[in-house]
N, C-alpha and C positions, 0 to 999 in steps of 0.2 A: 523676467524674474522667474526663478525656478519654483515649481509647485512642490510643496512638501506634503506628505501624506496627512499628517496630523492637522495641517492648516487648511488644506484645500479639499480634503476628502474625509469621509467618516466610515467607521466599521460597518454601520448598518447598511449603507449603500453597497458595500462590497459583499456583505452577506446576502443581500437581495440578489445580486448578480449570480452568486453561487447557487442559491435556492432555485432561481429561474433558469439555470443552465445557460447563462449568458456570459460565462467566464471560461477562458482557456488558460490554465497554468503552464508556464514554460519553465522547466527545471534545469538548473545549472549545477556545476560541481560543488558549490558551497552548500547544497542540500545534503550532500553525502559526507557527513562528519560523524565520527564514532567517539565514544567516551574513552578518554585516555587519562587515567588518574582523575584530576579534578577539572579537566578542560575538554573541549571538543577538538579533535584532531581531524584534518581533512583526509579523506580516503585517497584523494588525488596524490597527496604528498607521500602517503604510505606506498602507493603503487609505484611512484617514481623512484623511491628508495629501493624497493624490492627489485625492480627491473634493472637498476644499476648494479645491485649486489649480484644478481644472476649472471651479469656480464663481467663480474669481477672489477667493477669500477669503484675505486675508493677515494679518488682525488678530485671528484667533481660533485657538487651539490646542486640538484635541480630544484627549482621553485615550483614546478608543476610536472605532470606526466608528459604533456606535450613538449616541454623543454627537455626532459630526459630523452624522449624519443628522437627529437631533433639532434641532440648531442650524439646519440648512438649511431644514427643513420648518416649524419654529415661528418662528424669528427672522427668516428671510429669505423666508418664505412661498413656498418653491419646492415644486412639486408632487412627490409621492412618485414618480410614474412617471418624471419627468425625472431624479430622483436615481438610480433603478434603471437607467435607460437608460445613464447615464454610467458607473455602476459596472460594468455588463456589459462596456463597452469596456475597462475596466481589468483585470477579472478574467480575461477570455479570453486575455490575453497574459501572464499570470503563468507564469514558468518558473524560479522560485527553487529552489535546493536547500533542502529542509526536513529537516534532520538528525534532529530529535527524532521527527518523524512517520515518517521512513524507518526509524529504529531500532525503533519499535513494529511497523511492517509487516514487518520481518525475522522477527518471531515468527509463523511461518506457521501455527501452531496456532490463531491468532486469525483467524476467518473472517467475523465478524459485527460491525458497528460502528454504534453510534448516534452521529450527528454533530450537534452543536448549533451549529456554525459554518455560515454560508451561502455559503462561498467555492467552492461546487461549480463546476466539477468538479475542484477541486484534489486532494481526497482520492482520487477515483476514478482520476485520472491518475497519482497517486503510487503507488497500488496496482499499476497496470499497469507502471510503470517498475521497481518493486521486485521484482515477482513474475512479470512477463510473463503476467498473467492479467487478463482484463477483468472488472471488478466490475459487478454489477447494483445498481441503487439505486432507492429510492422516495423521493419528495419530498413531505412533508406540505404540504397546501395547504388554505386555507379555501374557496377558490372553484373548485377543480378536483377531479375524481374521485380517490379515495384508495384504492388497492388494498392488500391484505395482502401480506406477504413470503412466500417459500416456507417449507416446513417446515424449521426450523433444524437438525433432526437429519439432514437429507438434503442439506444444502448441498454443492455441488461446486465453487462459485466464490465469491469474496468477495462480501459483501452489505453495502450501506450504507443506513441509514435516516436521511435528512436531516430532523431533527425540526422545524427552523424554515424548511424550504423551501430553495430554491436560486436564486441570482441568475440563473443561465442557463436553468433549466428550469421555473420556476414564475412565475406572473404576480404573486404576492403574497408574496415572501420577507419574513421578519420581520427588519427591520433596526433599527428604533428600539425603545425599551422599550415604547412604545405598541403597536407591531406585535406584540411578544412577548406582551403582555397579551391582545391579541385572539386570538392563536394558542392560548394556554392556555385561553381561554374556550370554544373549539371542540374542544379536544383530547380531552376525555373522551368526548364524543358521537361523534366520528369514529373514535376508537380502539376503540369497542365491537365493531366487526365485524372488526378486525385482530387475530385471536386469536393468530397466530404472533408478531407484534411484542409484544403484551401478555405472551406467555409468556416472551420474551427478557428482559423487565423484571421480571416478577412471580416467575418460577420460577428465575431464575439469580442468582448473586452478581453484584454491581455494582462496577465500577471506574470512578470518575469521574476523568478525566485532564485537567488544565488547565482545570477548570471553576470559575472564580471569578465569581460573579454578584453584582449588588447584593443587599442584604440581603433585600428582598421577593421577589426572584427565586429565592433559595435555597429558601425555604419553599415557594413555589408550583410552580416548575418541577420540582424534585427530587421533590416529593410526587406530581405528576402522572406523571412518568416512572416512578417505582417502582410506582405504582398500589396503594400500601399506606399505611395510617395510619402516621405517623412513629414512634409509640411501639412499632410492631411491627418496625421495620427490623432492628435487631440480633438480635432473637430468632428471626427467620425466615430470615435470610440474612446473609452477610457483605457489608458495604458499605464500600468504601475510597474516600476522597476525597483526591485529590492536586492541589495547585495551587501557584502561585508565591507567595512571601512578599509580603504587602502588607497595608495596613489592612483591605481588604475580606476578605482571607483570615482575619484575626484575628476579624472579626465572624462569618464563616462557621463557623469552628472553635468559637467560643463557643456558637453556636447548635446545631451538630451534636453536641457532646459530651453533650447530654442524651438522645441517641437511639442509643447504642451504635454509633456510626459510627467507623470507624478512619481517622485522618488521618496525614499524613506531614509531618515537620518540614522536609525539604529542598525543593528546587524540582522542578517537573515534569520538567525535563531530567535531573536527578540520578536521579529515580525510574525513568524510562524507560531510562536508560543502565544502571542496575544490573539492572533486569528483563531487559534484552537480554543482559547478561553472564551472569546466572544461567540463563537459558533456553538459551544456547549451551553452557554447561557440561553441561547435561543432554542437549542435542541437538547434539553436536559437528559433525554434517554439515548443520547448519542446519535440522534438523527434516524434511528430505525428501531422497530420493535424487536425486542429480544426473543429468542426462540428456545423453548425447552422441550426435549423429547422425553415423553413418559412411556416407559416400557412396562407392560403388564400382561397378565393372562386374563382370558375372558371371564373366569370365575370372580375376578376382582374388579369387574366393571364399575360397581358402585364406588369403590375406593378411588379408582382413577378419576372418576367424575368429580368426587369431592376434592381431590388433589388439584385438578385443573381449575375448578371454581375458586378454591382458596388462593392459589398462586396468581391467577389472572386478576384478582381484585387489587393487586399491587399497581397494575397499570403498565402499559408499554411492554407487556409480555404475552406471547402466544404459546400455549402448550399444545404440542402436536402428539397425537397417537393414532394408531392405524385404523380405528373403527370409523370415526366421524369424518376424517379428512380425506379419505380415499374416494374418488369419483368412479362411476362405472367406466370400464375400459382402461383404467390405470394399470400399469405394470406394478403391482403392489410391492413386490420384492425390491425392485429398483427404486421406487419412490421412498420406501422406508430407509434404504441405505443412504440415499441423497439427503433425507431430512436428518438422519443421525449425524452426517458429516457437516451439515449446515448449522446444527444446533449450537447454542452457546452453552447449554448444560444438557447432560444426559442423566436422567433419574430413573433407575430401575426400581419398580415396586416389588419388593421381596416378600413372599408369604409362603405358607405351606402349599397353597395352590400352585404358585409359580415354580416351586421346587419339585413338585410331584412328578411332572413329565420332564425328565432330564434331557430328552431329545426334542422337546417342543420348540416352536418358532420363537417363543420369548427368550429361550437360551441363545438362539442365533442372534437375536437383537443384542443381548448382553455381550456376546463375543464381539460383535461389530462395534458396540460402544466402548468396550475395554481396549480394543485395538486402536480406536480413534484417540482414546486417552493416552495410550502409550506413545502414539505418534506425536501428539501435541506436547507431551511431557518431554520427549527427546528433543523437541524443537523449542523447549522452554516456553510453551504457550498453553500448558494444561489449564492453569488458572482454575483449579477445582472443577474441571469439566465433568468429572464422574462423581455423583452423589447418590450412593445406594441408600434406599429408604426401606425400612422394615415396617410393615403395616399390621403385623400380628405378633405372636409370641415366639416366632422363629429366633434362634440364637444367632447373634451377629457373626460369631466366628465358628459356627458349627461346620461339620464336615461337608454338608451339601452346599453351603454358601461358599466355603473356601475353594471349591472346585471352579468357581466363576470369578471371584473377586479376591485380589491380593489383601492379605491381612493388614497391610500398611494403610489401606484406605479407610477413612472414617465412615462408620455407618450411623444413620440417624433413625430414630424411632418416631414414626408418625402413625399412631393407631388409627386403623380404618381409613387412612388417607386424609385425615382431617388435620391440616397444618395449624400449629399454634402460632402466636405472634413472634416468638423467638425464631422459629424456623423461617418465617416469612422475612424477618429482618436479615437473617443470614443470606437468604436468596438475593435480597436487595443489595447487600454489600458485595456479594460475589459478582453481580451483574452491573455494579457501579450505578445503581439507581437511587443512591442516597444523596 
């Protein structure tokens, strides 16, 4: 009898696995869908259409990228490297919103990802957009050196293992089913020295998300990824497979039901949405403390202390500024820049004191903060990152202030740095703490 998620498993147990770092997510192409009108469209189909258009093919409709590549290579005798070259030109310009993937990446307890799609660096870019963290990655390759990943228990940054390579970063990404077969032929041999990656698959519970493969690929790829005999899957770990409804999924489910694998009756997007909701209920602050950078001049030390104390009473917020947080021996300039980039909000405290020294370090902080705001705004991720606060009688749009801050930015009055309840409520809303 097939195990169904809602009947044989509960969200709390899955959330425990995530919190305890006992789960490895394996991402498939159904995680890569973008908003098209009122529905989600597969990025895979978009790429297949574009690659056919670039080769001036109008009389053939491919159901997937691998099918399009098979057709071009086998039927049209186009060289694999020519297909890869043109796909690179398409992939490097991809800038779609990918809501299902973003919802998964909101779950910040998940820090390690096995990626079976070759759309790199789409996943890495989305991690940076969502978390403001740079992801490290390794791309499996038949023809290039293949290192192991860091110790999974000591990861401080997100990590991605691209199991079928990368369009942008490997010379031999697995695009067609023939390519995938070649990859799996070398997989076991090359993985023998990658003990940390093997550990993520062998010693963790597995969550396959959006991974619908042709029937032969189910048996072969999942067997290799898990590095365990199929008859031992359910007895040694929890394995959950989530994919979109289709005839292929029916074949996959009929096969997996013999091996104590848990499946999900809804779609990939339904599952990820509910997982995101359940995780946020358990982690109302998004699983991490929010960070606010307070930029001030020494003459306003009392005001910045008042601001810090008032904001941090909200809870799940840390206010950072350069006096208290720097330790002896720190490179203070580097640490300040790092914390400005990591911050969820940048709040400059504007006063006659801070405007007096036009070449002071506080102005350099303002420049760094406004540059970060421009960068995030261009990337559609500003989310009110820059909130200038006037703490005395300085005029919001006076000449001295306009040298540093665009007049389109809203200024807030917080006398002597003592925030009122309205200001605190605004901060809570901006940081999604309500």
